[in-house]
SEDREN-712200 format. One record per residue (C-alpha): residue in three letters; x, y, z. Coordinates in steps of 0.02 Angstrom, whole numbers, plus 32768, in hexadecimal, padded with zeros to 4 digits. Each point is the difference from the previous one (the first is absolute). Example, Ala and Ser with C-alpha at 12.3 -4.5 7.8 and 13.67 -1.06 7.14 Angstrom:
BEGIN
ALA82677F1F8186SER804580AC7FDF
***
This chain:
BEGIN
MET800080008000ASN804580AB7FCFTHR801E80848084PRO7FAA80A67FD0LEU807780897FCBSER801080938076ARG800580B27FBFSER80BF80058016ASP800F7F587FA5ILE7F9B80457F6DMET806780A07FF8ARG80A67FA08004LEU7FC37F877F7ALYS7FC4808E7F90CYS80A7805A8010ALA80597F5D7FD3CYS7F927FEB7F65TYR801280B67FCBSER80BE7FFF8010THR80067F5B7FA1ASN7F9D804F7F72ILE807980927FFDSER808B7F7F7FF2MET7FAA7FC17F63SER800780B27FBAVAL80BD7FF48014VAL80097F527FB3GLY7F9780307F69ASN804D80A97FD8LEU80B780068037SER80457F9D7F6CPRO7FAC806A7F78VAL8040809E8056LEU80B27FB87FFAPHE7FFD7FBA7F4FLEU8064808E7FB0THR807A7FFC8093PHE801D7F457FE5ARG8019801B7F45GLU807E808C801BLEU80627FAC808DTYR7FFF7F4A7FC7GLY7FD380057F46ILE7F657F94801ASER7F937FFC7F63PHE7F4D80407FFDSER7FC17F507FD9LEU80547FBA809CLEU7FBF80908068GLY7F517FE17FBELEU80177F49802ELEU800B803480B7VAL7F4D80437FF4LEU7FC77F5D7FB0ILE80597F9A8088ASN7FA7806A8083PHE7F527FDC7FBAVAL80227F487FD6THR80407FDF80B0GLN7F688052804DLEU7F8F7F9E7F8BILE80517F5B8034VAL7FE3802B80B8ASP7F4C80317FD9LEU7FDF7F587FABALA80567F9F808BPHE7F8B804D8080SER7F6B7FEA7F8BPHE80137F427FFDPHE80607FD8809FSER7FD180868080HIS7FC77F748075ARG80B57FC48006PHE804480A58042ASN800A803D80B3ILE7FA780A37FD8PRO80328064809DLYS80B87FD37FE8ALA7FF680287F47VAL7FB780AB8027LYS808A8029807BMET80877FBE7F88THR7FCD80797F75PRO80658099803APHE80967F91802BLEU80047FC57F4BTHR7FFB80B57FC7VAL8094802E806FLEU80637F697FC4GLY7FDE80277F49MET802F80B78015LEU80A27FD28059VAL80337F887F75TYR7FCF80827F7EALA806880898053LEU80977FA18042TRP80237F867F72PRO806180827F97PHE8076801A8093VAL80227F458010PHE7FFA7FCD7F48PRO8026809E7F9CASN80167F9D7F5EHIS7F547FAD800CVAL7F8E8090802DTYR7F6D7FC97F95ALA7FFA7F568052GLY7FEA805680A8LEU7F75806D7FBCVAL7FA67F657FC3VAL80147F9F80A3GLY7FCA80968068THR7F6C80207F8DVAL7FC47F4B800EILE8007800680BFPHE7FA880A6801ASER7F847FDA7F74ALA7FD17F628060SER7FDC80708095GLY7F94806A7F8BGLY7F9C7F657FD4PHE7FEC7FD580B8CYS7FC580B28020GLU7F7D7FFC7F76VAL7FBC7F598039LEU8004801980BDILE7FF880B78033SER7F5680257FB2PRO7FAA7F6B8056VAL8052803380A5ILE7FAF80AC7FF1ALA7F5C7FAE7FCAALA80067F90809BILE80138092807APRO7F588032804CSER7FC680A37FB1ASP7F6380697FEBASP802880177F47PRO80787F7A7FBCASP7FF380447F4DARG804B80A68035GLU80887FA88065MET80327F9F7F63SER800780A27F9CLYS806880528088LEU807E7F707FF9HIS801680137F45SER800880BD8009ILE80997FE98070TYR80577FA77F6FALA7FDE80927F8BTRP80408081807DGLY80967F8E8018VAL8027800D7F46VAL800080BE800EPHE80747FF18096VAL80787F8B7FA3ILE8009806E7F64ILE801F80A18062ILE80817FB58077SER805A7FA67F72THR8005809C7F92LEU8042806E808CPHE80807F7D8036LEU80457FE57F50LEU800A80BB7FE2ALA805A801E80A5PHE80767F6A8005GLY800B7FC17F4DGLY7FD07F5B7FB0GLU80A57FAE8035ASN7FBB7FFB80B3TRP7F5E7FA87FD3GLN80267F6F8078TRP7FEC80758094LEU7F5580337FC0ALA7FCC7F497FF9LEU80437FE480B0LEU7FA3809A803CPHE7F5D7FB87FBFTHR80197F5F8065LEU7FC980678097VAL7F4C7FF17FC1PRO7FF37F408005ILE80687FFE809FTHR7F7A806E804EALA7F7A7F897FC1SER805E7F6D804EILE8004805880A8PHE7F4480207FFAPHE7FDC7F4C7FCCSER80727FB68086GLY7F808018808AALA7F6380047F95LYS7F717F83800CILE7FCC7FC17F54PRO7F437FE17FF0HIS7FC17F5B7FBAMET7FED7FF97F42GLU7FA27F797FA2THR805A7F897F88PRO7FBD7F6A7F9FGLU80197F628068LYS804A7FA27F6BILE8020800F7F46SER7F527FBE7FD5GLY7FB6809A8052VAL8067806B7F89VAL7FC67F9C7F68ASN7F4A80158033ALA801780BC8017LEU8050800E7F53LYS7F5E7FC07FB1ASP7FA5809E8034LYS7FEA80767F6ATHR7FEF80978072LEU80AF7FDF8042TRP804880077F50LEU7F9D809E7FDCCYS805380508098VAL80AD7FC37FCBPHE7FE780447F4FSER7FC080A2804AILE809D801D8067PHE806B7FC97F6BLEU7FB680937F9FGLY801580728097GLY80B77FCF8018ALA8023801B7F46SER7FA580A87FFCGLU805E80418098CYS80AF7FBB7FE4THR800980237F45MET7FF080BB801DALA80677FFA80A0GLN80947FB27FA6TRP7FF4805C7F5ASER7FC880AE8032SER80B1803F801BGLY803F7FBC7F59TYR7F64803C7FA7LEU801180B18042GLU80B680037FCBGLN7FF67FAA7F57ALA7F54802F7FBFLEU7FEA80AD804CGLY80B5803A800BILE7FFE802280BBPRO80B17FF5804CLYS80257F5C8059VAL8013804880AFTRP7F54804E7FF4GLY7FBB7F647FACASP803A7F9A8095ILE7FB68079807EPHE7F5B80217FA7GLY7FF37F577FAAVAL801F7F928098ALA7FEA806B809BLEU7F6680607FC5PHE7FAD7F5F7FC5ALA80227FB280ACLEU7FC1809F8054THR7F567FF77FA9LEU7FFC7F44801DGLY8016801D80BALEU7F82808D7FFEGLY7F797F927FB3ARG801D7F74807DTHR800680778092LEU7F5C80527FCDTYR7FAC7F567FF7ALA80497FD380AALYS7FB380A08047MET7F5580047FADGLY7FF37F767F7FLYS7F6F7F8A7FE1ASN7FAB7FA67F6DILE80A17FAE7FC2GLY7FAA7FBD7F64LYS7FD580AF7FC4VAL80AE803F802ELEU80537F767F99PHE7F8F80227F69ALA801D80BD8007GLY80BB7FE68013ALA80077F917F65VAL7FA380837F99GLY8073808A803FALA809E7F9B7FE1THR7FC87FD97F4DVAL7FEB80B97FDECYS80A98028804FTYR805B7F7E7F96LEU7FAB80437F64LEU802F80B58028ALA80B47FCD8027ALA800B7FA37F5AVAL7FB780827F8BSER802D80A78051SER809280647FBCILE7FF6807F808FPRO807C7FD1808BLEU7F948048808CILE7F687F997FCCGLY806C7F647FF1LEU8049802180ACILE7F558019804FALA7FBE7F627FAACYS80927F988042ALA7FEE804580B0PHE7F427FF08007THR800C7F4A7FC8GLY80477FDF80ADPHE7F628044804ECYS7F8E7F9D7F8BTHR805C7F5B801BSER801B801D80BAMET7F787F888038MET80137F7E7F77TRP80727F918069PRO7FBC801880B2GLY7F4F80177FBCASN80037F577FACLEU803D7FB280A2ILE7F6E80528059ALA7F857FC17F7DALA80487F4F8004SER7FF47FFA80BDGLU7F47802B7FF2PHE7FE37F6B7F8DPHE806F7F8A8066PRO8000804080B5SER804C7F5F8046ALA80827FD87F7AGLY8091804A8065VAL80B47FF07FC2PHE7FD17F997F67LEU7F96808D7FB8TYR80848086801BALA80857F8E7FB3MET7F977FE57F64MET7FDB80BA7FF2ALA80B7802B8018ALA802E7F867F75GLY7F8280527F8BGLY803B80AF802BASP80B87FD57FEDLEU7FDF7FAE7F58GLY7FAA809E7FC4ALA808E806B8045SER807A7F967F9AVAL7F9F7FF07F5DGLY7FC880B67FF1PRO80A8805A8006GLN80557F777F9ALEU7F7D80117F76ILE801C80BB7FF4GLY80BB7FE57FEDVAL7FE87F7D7F77ILE7F8780707FA0ALA80708099800FASP80997F9F7FC4ALA7F9F7FB67F6DVAL7FC480AC7FC8ILE80AF804B800EALA804C7F727F9AASP7F7D80087F74PRO803A806C7F6CALA7F4C80217FCBMET7FD4804180ADALA809F80697FFFGLY7FC580507F5EPHE7F53801E8049ALA804F8050809BGLN806380767F92SER7F6380317FA1ILE7FAD803B80A2ASP809E80548044LEU80287F7C8082LEU809C7F998022PRO7FEB7F427FF4GLU801D7FF580BDGLN7F75807D801FLEU7F867FA37F90GLY80327F5B804FMET7FDA803F80AELYS7F5A804D7FCBILE7FC47F617FABGLY803D7F9B8094MET7F9A806F8074LEU7F697FEB7F8DVAL80127F43800CGLY800F801280BDMET7F51804B7FFCILE7FBD7F517FD9PHE80107FCC80B7PRO7F9380878051LEU7F897FF87F6AILE7FDF7F46801BALA7FF8802580BBVAL7F6C80747FE1PHE7F957F6A7FCEVAL804A7F86807FPHE7FEE807C8090TYR7F4D80237FCBARG7FDF7F458015ILE8054800480ABLYS7F9580958031ARG7F607FA77FCCASN80337F628060ILE80238065809EGLU7F5680557FF0LYS7FAA7F567FF0LEU80617FBE8095THR7FCD80988067GLU7F4A7FE57FD3MET80097F488031ASN804D802A80A9LYS7F7A8080802F
***
């Protein structure tokens, strides 16, 4: 029988979860910030640098799938408390390897990325159900608050990293990585004395197989796939788009492309945490808004409009990940860790496919002589046309989401009527 959590237990546990989510902001955004530094210092190619992002998502996806099918095999409380330790270990390997093996820097980046990406997978699968299991008057808003912390963490990482590299130079990047280990260390301290509430898991693999037969589950997974793709495609390409397609200098592209997107992302999630309701309507409206933003970003030749469209996409997609978790938990209130693992797998797959598709489309356009001639005829460089067409293709994800989220909204309304 579980002992009820006291108010101090709840506060400690929430602080542990919040600081763990900030750790994930570090894990997901530190490498892209350092890409040019790695290229200049170690001569690492862009393809190998891009591989680090793929390794990140694939590792998280493997962890998601492991928990989807075998969550009953894990000691959930120990796994929760191990998450920030994995982050610290990965960051230490990432930062210290070049000191120990200066001729094999990339190998250290890969090993460190695998370790802290595994912690990212643990975080996605476990931290949301921990928050969902904490007694609350409004669990939907608590979930939104948790995910808003991640967005504000991204802003924090970008600003701290930019100021550090400007002040101390890229050659001291290891100290920046070591500085960021303070975040998961803090999470470990909070978790050390925290009581982890009970979370449901399927008793055996047959329970997982039965759950996978439910069409509503796959609708929810596809829904968060579209949400992950809509959010992460713009998050990862906004800086490059602003620089290549609109001619905005890189330093400002980084600040406005990444930080401003994260700022509006955090704003949207914070607003829902404060006053949000009717998640089905919020998801539908967000998909419509994101579709318009992608379209404006793709076709506009005015830098300010493109900048606003990129930034406002963060606001429109802000609830697509946590909102789909909220919706799924309404359909499957007792699914526990299994549900969050399946949803994390769907979201991570979308976050991998979306940005990769844009890169493939942009490269194909740039390499096509006919498209190069067309670009010249409309006074654009091939790179600019490639990015614009790539952004137009990226609009497919929120556009499809409009119809899928409408179905989700209708299902929630029916469920609400049945429960009255």
